[in-house]
N, C-alpha and C positions, 0 to 999 in steps of 0.2 A: 299168873296172867302176864301177857307179853305185850310190849309197846315198842313200835319201830318208827323212826323218823328218818326220812331220806331227803336231803336238799341238794338240788343239782341245777347249775346253769353253765352250759357250754356254748359259747357263741362261735359260729363257724363263718369265716370269711374266705371265700374260695376254698382251698384246702388248708389254709392257715387256720389254726385253732387258737382261739382266745378263751382263756378260762377266767371268768369273773364270778365270784361268789357274793351275792348280795348279803348285806348285813341284816339278816332276817332269820327267824326260826319259828317252828311250831313246837309247842310244848304242852304238857298236861299236868294237872293236879289231881292226885288221888284222894278223894274225900271219904274213902271207906265204902260207903254205900252208892257212890257215883264217881264219875271221872269228868273233869272239865278240861276241854281242849282249847288252847289259845293260839293265835298267831301274833307275831311281833315284827313290825317293819321299821327298822332303824334308818332306812334310806330317806333321802329327800325327794324321792319320786315314787309313784305307785308300783306295786308288784302284784303279779297274779300267781296264786297258789293253786295247784291241782292236788286236791286232797282225796285220798282213797282209803277206805276202811273195810275191815272184815270183822266178824265176830259171831258169837252164838248166844242166844237167850238175852238179847239186848234191845233197848229202845234208845234211839239217838235223835238229836235235833236236826241233823242234815242227812242227805242221802249217802249211799255208799261211795259214790263218786261225785264230786262237786268242784266247781271253780270259784275261787274267792278272790276278790280284788281288795288288797290292803292299801289304804291311803298312806301318804307319807307320814312317818313317825307315829303310826297307829298300832296300838296294842289292844287286842280285843278277844273276848270269849266268843267262840262261834259254835261250839258243840258241847252238849252235855250228854253223857252216856250213863245209863243205869240198867240193872237187870230187869228183864220182863217179869221173871219169877225169882224173887230174892232167895227162895229156899233151895234152888238148884244151882249148879256151877255155871258160871258165865265167863266168856272170854272176849277180848277186844284187841285189835291190832290196827295200826294205821301207818301210812307213808305219805310223803309230801314231795312234790316237785315245785320249783319256783322259777319264775322268769321276770324280767323287767317289763314295766309298762302295764297298762290296762288292756288286756287282750279281749275283754268283753265289750269294749266301747271304742273301737278303733275309728268310728266315724268322726270322733272329735279330734283326730290327729290332723288339724288344719293349720298348724303353725306355718307362717310365711318366712322362708329362709333368705338370708343374704347369699349372694353369689360368692363362691369360695376363692375370690381373688381380689386384687386391688380395686379401689374405687376409681371411677372414670376410665376403666380399662375395658376395651372391647375384645371379647373372646369368642372363638368359634366353637360350636357344639359338635364334636366329632361323631358321637354315638349317643343314642338315647335308650329308653326302656325297651326291653324285650326285642332286641335287634342285634344284627351282626353276629360275629363268632363268639364273643365273650359276654354278651348281655342277653342271651336267649332266655334266661330264666330270672332276669333281674330288672327291677325298677332302678336303673342307675344311669349316670351320665359320665361321659368322657369330655372334659374341658381341654381345649387345645392350648395348654400352657407349654411354653418352651422349657428346656432344661434349665433349672435354677431359678425359675420365676417364682414369685411369692405366692404362698398358699395361706389364705385367711380363714378363720373359723366362720361357719355359716350360722352358728347359733351358740348361745351361752351354754356351758356345761362343764363336765369334769373328765379329764383324760383317764381312760381305763386301759389303754394299750398303746405301746410305742414299739416300732421296729424300724431301725435305720442303719443296720450293719451290713446290708447287702449291696453289692455292686454288680449283680448279675441280672441278665434278662434274656428272654427268647420268646418267640411267638409260638409257644407250645405249653400245654398244661403241665409239663414237667417243671416249669419255672414258677408255678403259682406261689409256692411258699417263699420265693425269693423277693416278693414285693415288699418294699418298705412302706409302712403305713402307720396312721394314727387313728385311734377310735376315741370318740368323745360321747359321753352319755348326757342326756338332757333331763330336765325336771319332770317330763312326762314318761320317762323310761325308754324313749326312743334313743337310738344310737346313730351317729354319723361316722362313716368310714372315708378317710382320705388316703387314696392308694397310689402306688408307683412312685413314691417320693425318691429323691436322689440319695445317694450314699451319704450318711451323716447329715441328712436333710431335715431332721426334726429339731424344733426349738422348744419342745415341751417335755414334761416328765409325767409319769403315772401319778394320779391323784391331784394334779395341778388343776386349779379352777381357771376356766378360760372364758373370756368375754366374747360376745359376738363381734366379729370383724377383726379379732386379734390375729397377728401374724403367728402362725404355728409351724411353718416349715417351707420347704422348697420343692417344686415339682421335679420329677425325674423320669427315668425309663428303666425301672427295676421290675422284676417278676415277669408275669405273662403279658408282655408288651413288645410292640415292634417300633415304638418311637415315643418321645417324651410327651406326656400328657398327665392330667389329673383325673383319676377315677373317684367319683363321689356317689355315695348312696346313703339313704336313711333306712333303718331297719329295726325290727323287733325280732324275737325268736319264738317260734311255735313251741309251746310247752309240751305238746304231745309227741313230737318227733324230732325236736332240736333244730329244725330247718329255719332258715331266715325267712322273715316276712318283710319284703322290701316295699317301701312306700314311695309313691311319686309325689314330691312336694311342689308347692308353688314357690317362686323366687321373686324377690324385689328386683325390678329392672328399671333402667332409666325411663323407658317408655311407659312402664306401669309400676310405680313405686308401691302400690297396694298389693301387688303380687300377681303372677301369671304362671301358667305352665309353659315351660320352654321346650323348644323343638330342635332336634338335630338338623344340621345343615344350615343353621342360622347363627348370626353374631348377636351377642347380648352385651350391654354395657351395665356395669354395676354403678348405681347412683352414688 
């Protein structure tokens, strides 16, 4: 009898590839006359598993393809497999993919973010979601921060990616991988990307815990960029095709501290 487990999470930011493997697994226990399959999520945020199984002469608890949301720190039996006819040969195989966040309940992704710059500072929104040359397929914002201005975290989380060794830029896709950036994961599994930071412009390290509003780096003009600014986006990853699912968040502003959707072409002040 054969058992297979495959765990994968590859987060793509432009053409930059970030590999982050969640501390999670799917495993089984062979009880002789049956098999029990468990998932284990050791992260502090939810994960979504895509579970696929094949076999012959079997009865199982779940369908041959199912999506399972594992709560933070949850270890759970979710499938029991046994032969339909115990007197003839039976086989069972499974594989699993996993990604961060609850992909089955995205309507609850309603966190209100802090603006990613200094308090009492007025900043112009240069570009918004699904617009311009570089945001055609993205829920993302370009904040008009000058070279070397402070970048602050928009939400509490853990740093999962840092690049700050580039001093190159051009307004062409060939420069996408040259963007210095920081990625931070939040307790619901969403991730924030802060892009185009200056050379050696990061103040954080991988696995560092970050508070909301904390100074994390300095704006720059690296990568696919024609001038200094901060690229900011919130995203999850589609477990079926690996593509980003970008999210348009609300932000706390001076005019609306409880949160509002911001628009390109306007100035906003962080309270």
